[in-house]
DSSP file (Angstrom, degrees, kcal/mol; ACC not computed):
  #  RESIDUE AA STRUCTURE BP1 BP2  ACC     N-H-->O    O-->H-N    N-H-->O    O-->H-N    TCO  KAPPA ALPHA  PHI   PSI    X-CA   Y-CA   Z-CA
    1    1 A M              0   0    0      0, 0.0     3,-0.0     0, 0.0     0, 0.0   0.000 360.0 360.0 360.0 143.8   46.7   -5.8  -15.9
    2    2 A S        -     0   0    0      1,-0.1     2,-0.0     0, 0.0     0, 0.0  -0.720 360.0-103.9 -94.2 147.0   43.7   -5.0  -13.8
    3    3 A P        -     0   0    0      0, 0.0     2,-0.3     0, 0.0    -1,-0.1  -0.366  37.6-118.2 -66.7 147.4   40.3   -6.4  -14.7
    4    4 A T        -     0   0    0     -2,-0.0     0, 0.0    -3,-0.0     0, 0.0  -0.601  21.3-141.1 -87.4 148.1   37.9   -4.0  -16.4
    5    5 A R        -     0   0    0     -2,-0.3     2,-0.2     3,-0.0     3,-0.0  -0.814  23.8-106.5-105.2 146.7   34.7   -3.1  -14.8
    6    6 A P        -     0   0    0      0, 0.0     2,-0.2     0, 0.0    -1,-0.0  -0.513  41.4-109.9 -69.7 140.6   31.5   -2.6  -16.7
    7    7 A A        -     0   0    0     -2,-0.2     2,-0.5     1,-0.0     0, 0.0  -0.515  27.1-139.8 -72.7 134.1   30.5    1.0  -17.0
    8    8 A H        -     0   0    0     -2,-0.2     2,-0.1    -3,-0.0    -1,-0.0  -0.810  17.5-130.3 -95.3 134.0   27.5    2.0  -14.9
    9    9 A S     >  -     0   0    0     -2,-0.5     4,-1.9     1,-0.1     5,-0.1  -0.354  19.3-113.9 -79.0 163.0   25.1    4.4  -16.6
   10   10 A A  H  > S+     0   0    0      1,-0.2     4,-2.5     2,-0.2     5,-0.2   0.855 117.9  55.3 -63.7 -35.6   23.8    7.6  -14.9
   11   11 A A  H  > S+     0   0    0      2,-0.2     4,-2.4     1,-0.2    -1,-0.2   0.888 106.2  51.0 -65.6 -38.5   20.3    6.1  -14.8
   12   12 A S  H  > S+     0   0    0      2,-0.2     4,-2.0     1,-0.2    -2,-0.2   0.900 111.2  47.8 -65.4 -41.0   21.6    3.0  -13.0
   13   13 A R  H  X S+     0   0    0     -4,-1.9     4,-2.4     2,-0.2    -2,-0.2   0.915 111.7  50.0 -65.1 -43.3   23.3    5.2  -10.4
   14   14 A R  H  X S+     0   0    0     -4,-2.5     4,-2.6     1,-0.2     5,-0.2   0.912 109.8  51.0 -61.1 -42.9   20.2    7.3  -10.0
   15   15 A Q  H  X S+     0   0    0     -4,-2.4     4,-2.4     1,-0.2    -1,-0.2   0.891 110.2  49.7 -63.0 -39.6   18.0    4.2   -9.5
   16   16 A T  H  X S+     0   0    0     -4,-2.0     4,-2.3     2,-0.2    -2,-0.2   0.911 111.5  48.3 -65.0 -42.9   20.4    2.9   -6.9
   17   17 A I  H  X S+     0   0    0     -4,-2.4     4,-2.4     2,-0.2    -2,-0.2   0.916 112.9  47.6 -64.9 -43.7   20.4    6.2   -5.0
   18   18 A V  H  X S+     0   0    0     -4,-2.6     4,-2.5     2,-0.2     5,-0.2   0.922 112.8  48.7 -63.8 -44.5   16.6    6.4   -5.1
   19   19 A A  H  X S+     0   0    0     -4,-2.4     4,-2.3     1,-0.2    -2,-0.2   0.897 112.5  48.5 -63.4 -40.3   16.2    2.8   -3.9
   20   20 A T  H  X S+     0   0    0     -4,-2.3     4,-2.5     2,-0.2    -1,-0.2   0.907 111.4  49.7 -66.0 -42.0   18.7    3.4   -1.1
   21   21 A T  H  X S+     0   0    0     -4,-2.4     4,-2.4     2,-0.2    -2,-0.2   0.920 112.1  47.2 -63.6 -44.8   16.9    6.5    0.0
   22   22 A I  H  X S+     0   0    0     -4,-2.5     4,-2.4     2,-0.2     5,-0.2   0.915 111.9  51.4 -63.3 -42.9   13.5    4.8    0.0
   23   23 A G  H  X S+     0   0    0     -4,-2.3     4,-2.1    -5,-0.2    -2,-0.2   0.918 112.0  45.4 -61.1 -44.8   14.9    1.9    2.0
   24   24 A N  H  X S+     0   0    0     -4,-2.5     4,-2.2     2,-0.2    -1,-0.2   0.883 110.8  54.5 -66.8 -37.7   16.5    4.1    4.6
   25   25 A G  H  < S+     0   0    0     -4,-2.4     4,-0.3     1,-0.2    -2,-0.2   0.916 111.6  43.7 -61.5 -43.0   13.3    6.2    4.9
   26   26 A L  H >< S+     0   0    0     -4,-2.4     3,-0.7     1,-0.2     4,-0.4   0.865 111.4  55.6 -68.9 -35.4   11.2    3.1    5.5
   27   27 A E  H 3< S+     0   0    0     -4,-2.1     3,-0.3     1,-0.2     4,-0.2   0.900 117.3  33.1 -64.0 -41.9   13.8    1.7    8.0
   28   28 A F  T 3X S+     0   0    0     -4,-2.2     4,-2.1     1,-0.2    -1,-0.2   0.235  87.3 102.9-103.0  13.9   13.8    4.8   10.2
   29   29 A F  H <> S+     0   0    0     -3,-0.7     4,-2.5    -4,-0.3     5,-0.2   0.927  82.1  50.0 -60.8 -45.6   10.1    5.8    9.8
   30   30 A D  H  > S+     0   0    0     -4,-0.4     4,-2.3    -3,-0.3    -1,-0.2   0.884 111.1  48.6 -64.6 -38.2    9.2    4.4   13.2
   31   31 A F  H  > S+     0   0    0     -4,-0.2     4,-2.3     2,-0.2    -1,-0.2   0.877 111.0  51.6 -67.8 -36.2   12.0    6.3   14.9
   32   32 A T  H  X S+     0   0    0     -4,-2.1     4,-2.2     2,-0.2    -2,-0.2   0.936 111.6  45.4 -65.1 -46.9   11.0    9.5   13.1
   33   33 A V  H  X S+     0   0    0     -4,-2.5     4,-2.0     1,-0.2    -2,-0.2   0.923 112.8  51.7 -62.2 -44.0    7.4    9.2   14.2
   34   34 A Y  H  < S+     0   0    0     -4,-2.3    -1,-0.2    -5,-0.2    -2,-0.2   0.904 109.9  49.9 -59.5 -42.2    8.4    8.4   17.7
   35   35 A G  H >< S+     0   0    0     -4,-2.3     3,-1.1     1,-0.2     4,-0.2   0.903 110.9  48.0 -64.6 -41.7   10.7   11.4   17.8
   36   36 A F  H 3< S+     0   0    0     -4,-2.2     3,-0.3     1,-0.2    -1,-0.2   0.836 117.2  42.9 -67.5 -32.0    7.9   13.8   16.6
   37   37 A L  T 3X S+     0   0    0     -4,-2.0     4,-2.9    -5,-0.2     5,-0.3   0.159  78.4 115.7 -99.7  18.4    5.5   12.4   19.1
   38   38 A A  H <> S+     0   0    0     -3,-1.1     4,-2.3     1,-0.2    -1,-0.2   0.876  76.2  48.9 -58.7 -41.4    7.9   12.3   22.1
   39   39 A L  H  > S+     0   0    0     -3,-0.3     4,-1.9    -4,-0.2    -1,-0.2   0.919 114.2  45.0 -66.2 -42.6    6.0   14.8   24.1
   40   40 A V  H  > S+     0   0    0      2,-0.2     4,-2.0     1,-0.2    -2,-0.2   0.922 113.7  49.6 -66.6 -44.3    2.6   13.1   23.6
   41   41 A I  H  X S+     0   0    0     -4,-2.9     4,-2.8     1,-0.2     5,-0.4   0.899 108.9  53.9 -62.5 -40.6    4.1    9.7   24.3
   42   42 A G  H  X S+     0   0    0     -4,-2.3     4,-2.0    -5,-0.3    -1,-0.2   0.908 109.4  47.1 -60.4 -43.2    5.7   11.0   27.5
   43   43 A K  H  < S+     0   0    0     -4,-1.9    -1,-0.2     1,-0.2    -2,-0.2   0.860 117.0  43.6 -67.4 -35.2    2.4   12.4   28.8
   44   44 A L  H  < S+     0   0    0     -4,-2.0    -2,-0.2    -5,-0.1    -1,-0.2   0.880 123.5  32.2 -78.9 -38.9    0.5    9.1   28.0
   45   45 A F  H  < S+     0   0    0     -4,-2.8    -3,-0.2     1,-0.2    -2,-0.2   0.728 128.7  33.0 -94.2 -23.7    3.1    6.6   29.3
   46   46 A F    ><  +     0   0    0     -4,-2.0     3,-1.2    -5,-0.4    -1,-0.2  -0.447  65.9 150.8-129.6  59.9    4.7    8.5   32.2
   47   47 A P  T 3   +     0   0    0      0, 0.0    -1,-0.1     0, 0.0     7,-0.1   0.724  67.8  61.6 -69.3 -20.9    1.9   10.6   33.7
   48   48 A T  T 3  S+     0   0    0     -3,-0.1     2,-0.2     6,-0.0    -5,-0.1   0.599  92.9  79.0 -82.7  -9.2    3.3   10.7   37.2
   49   49 A F  S <  S-     0   0    0     -3,-1.2    -3,-0.1    -7,-0.2     0, 0.0  -0.526  88.2 -99.4 -94.9 163.3    6.5   12.4   36.3
   50   50 A S     >  -     0   0    0     -2,-0.2     4,-2.8     1,-0.1     5,-0.2  -0.171  44.7 -95.1 -68.9 173.0    7.2   16.1   35.6
   51   51 A G  H  > S+     0   0    0      1,-0.2     4,-2.1     2,-0.2     5,-0.2   0.894 128.4  46.6 -58.8 -41.6    7.3   17.3   32.0
   52   52 A Y  H  > S+     0   0    0      2,-0.2     4,-2.7     1,-0.2    -1,-0.2   0.899 112.3  50.5 -68.0 -40.0   11.1   17.0   32.0
   53   53 A G  H  > S+     0   0    0      2,-0.2     4,-2.6     1,-0.2     5,-0.2   0.898 109.5  51.2 -63.7 -40.6   10.9   13.5   33.5
   54   54 A Q  H  X S+     0   0    0     -4,-2.8     4,-2.1     2,-0.2    -2,-0.2   0.937 113.4  44.2 -60.8 -47.2    8.4   12.5   30.9
   55   55 A L  H  X S+     0   0    0     -4,-2.1     4,-2.6    -5,-0.2     5,-0.2   0.898 112.8  51.9 -66.2 -40.3   10.6   13.7   28.0
   56   56 A L  H  X S+     0   0    0     -4,-2.7     4,-2.3     1,-0.2    -2,-0.2   0.923 112.0  45.5 -63.0 -44.7   13.7   12.2   29.6
   57   57 A L  H  X S+     0   0    0     -4,-2.6     4,-2.2     2,-0.2    -1,-0.2   0.870 113.0  51.2 -67.1 -35.9   12.1    8.8   29.9
   58   58 A T  H  X S+     0   0    0     -4,-2.1     4,-2.1    -5,-0.2    -2,-0.2   0.924 112.5  44.9 -66.6 -43.7   10.7    9.0   26.4
   59   59 A V  H  X S+     0   0    0     -4,-2.6     4,-2.6     2,-0.2    -2,-0.2   0.867 111.6  53.7 -68.1 -35.9   14.1    9.8   24.9
   60   60 A A  H  X S+     0   0    0     -4,-2.3     4,-2.4     2,-0.2    -2,-0.2   0.912 108.8  48.8 -63.9 -41.6   15.7    7.1   27.0
   61   61 A T  H  X S+     0   0    0     -4,-2.2     4,-2.1     2,-0.2    -2,-0.2   0.909 111.0  50.9 -63.1 -41.5   13.2    4.6   25.6
   62   62 A F  H  X S+     0   0    0     -4,-2.1     4,-2.2     1,-0.2    -2,-0.2   0.921 110.1  50.0 -59.0 -45.7   14.0    5.9   22.1
   63   63 A G  H  X S+     0   0    0     -4,-2.6     4,-2.2     2,-0.2     5,-0.2   0.884 107.7  52.7 -63.3 -40.3   17.7    5.5   22.8
   64   64 A V  H  X S+     0   0    0     -4,-2.4     4,-2.7     1,-0.2    -1,-0.2   0.928 111.5  46.6 -62.0 -44.3   17.3    1.9   24.0
   65   65 A G  H  X S+     0   0    0     -4,-2.1     4,-1.5     1,-0.2    -2,-0.2   0.881 111.0  52.3 -63.7 -37.9   15.5    1.0   20.9
   66   66 A F  H  < S+     0   0    0     -4,-2.2    -1,-0.2     1,-0.2    -2,-0.2   0.871 115.5  40.6 -67.0 -37.1   18.0    2.7   18.7
   67   67 A I  H  X S+     0   0    0     -4,-2.2     4,-1.2     1,-0.2    -2,-0.2   0.876 113.9  52.1 -77.8 -39.3   20.9    0.8   20.4
   68   68 A M  H  X S+     0   0    0     -4,-2.7     4,-3.1    -5,-0.2     5,-0.3   0.762  94.4  71.4 -74.2 -24.7   19.1   -2.6   20.6
   69   69 A R  H  X S+     0   0    0     -4,-1.5     4,-1.8     1,-0.2    -1,-0.2   0.954 105.0  36.6 -59.8 -52.4   18.1   -2.7   16.9
   70   70 A P  H  > S+     0   0    0      0, 0.0     4,-2.0     0, 0.0    -1,-0.2   0.887 117.2  53.3 -68.9 -34.6   21.6   -3.3   15.5
   71   71 A L  H  X S+     0   0    0     -4,-1.2     4,-2.3     1,-0.2    -2,-0.2   0.914 109.0  49.2 -64.4 -40.7   22.6   -5.5   18.5
   72   72 A G  H  X S+     0   0    0     -4,-3.1     4,-3.0     1,-0.2     5,-0.3   0.880 108.6  54.2 -63.0 -37.6   19.5   -7.7   17.9
   73   73 A G  H  X S+     0   0    0     -4,-1.8     4,-2.1    -5,-0.3    -1,-0.2   0.879 108.7  48.6 -63.2 -37.8   20.5   -7.9   14.2
   74   74 A I  H  X S+     0   0    0     -4,-2.0     4,-2.3     2,-0.2    -2,-0.2   0.934 114.6  44.7 -67.0 -45.5   23.9   -9.2   15.2
   75   75 A V  H  X S+     0   0    0     -4,-2.3     4,-2.2     2,-0.2    -2,-0.2   0.950 117.7  42.7 -65.1 -49.7   22.5  -11.8   17.6
   76   76 A I  H  X S+     0   0    0     -4,-3.0     4,-2.7     1,-0.2    -1,-0.2   0.873 113.5  54.0 -66.0 -35.8   19.8  -13.0   15.2
   77   77 A G  H  X S+     0   0    0     -4,-2.1     4,-2.0    -5,-0.3    -1,-0.2   0.908 109.0  47.6 -63.4 -42.3   22.3  -12.9   12.3
   78   78 A A  H  X S+     0   0    0     -4,-2.3     4,-1.4     2,-0.2    -2,-0.2   0.909 113.6  47.9 -65.2 -41.1   24.7  -15.1   14.2
   79   79 A Y  H  X S+     0   0    0     -4,-2.2     4,-3.4     1,-0.2     5,-0.5   0.911 110.6  51.6 -64.5 -41.6   21.9  -17.5   15.2
   80   80 A A  H  X S+     0   0    0     -4,-2.7     4,-1.7     1,-0.2    -1,-0.2   0.850 105.8  55.6 -65.0 -33.8   20.7  -17.6   11.5
   81   81 A D  H  < S+     0   0    0     -4,-2.0    -1,-0.2    -5,-0.2    -2,-0.2   0.874 117.7  35.0 -64.4 -36.1   24.2  -18.4   10.4
   82   82 A R  H  < S+     0   0    0     -4,-1.4    -2,-0.2    -3,-0.1    -1,-0.2   0.915 131.7  26.1 -83.7 -45.9   24.3  -21.4   12.7
   83   83 A A  H  < S-     0   0    0     -4,-3.4    -3,-0.2     1,-0.2     4,-0.2   0.668 112.7-101.3 -97.5 -18.9   20.7  -22.7   12.6
   84   84 A G     X  -     0   0    0     -4,-1.7     4,-1.3    -5,-0.5    -1,-0.2  -0.180  30.7 -85.1 109.4 154.4   19.5  -21.4    9.2
   85   85 A R  T  4 S+     0   0    0      1,-0.2    -1,-0.1     2,-0.2     3,-0.1   0.863 120.8  55.0 -64.5 -39.6   17.4  -18.5    8.0
   86   86 A K  T  4 S+     0   0    0      1,-0.2    -1,-0.2     2,-0.2    -2,-0.1   0.872 108.0  48.2 -67.6 -36.7   14.0  -20.2    8.5
   87   87 A K  T  4        0   0    0      1,-0.2    -1,-0.2    -4,-0.2    -2,-0.2   0.797 360.0 360.0 -72.6 -27.5   14.6  -21.0   12.2
   88   88 A A     <        0   0    0     -4,-1.3    -1,-0.2    -8,-0.1    -2,-0.2   0.482 360.0 360.0 -78.6 360.0   15.7  -17.5   12.9
């Protein structure tokens, strides 16, 4: 026999979906703002490059941040597993 699971109500599922959506929205807010302001950021941080160069460097910086976030989580997570949460 398989163990029985408690039934989840529709309200509980809705609450989980809303909480997950809000959490993801907050998680990617900075990337969203950065993406919308890419042209402005390019002009301010890379003024010596052409318009395409500014945008390319801005998107490259965005990509580095996007890749490094999970990698940093893995490194800090491994350190926290060894040394403890407070030291990490």
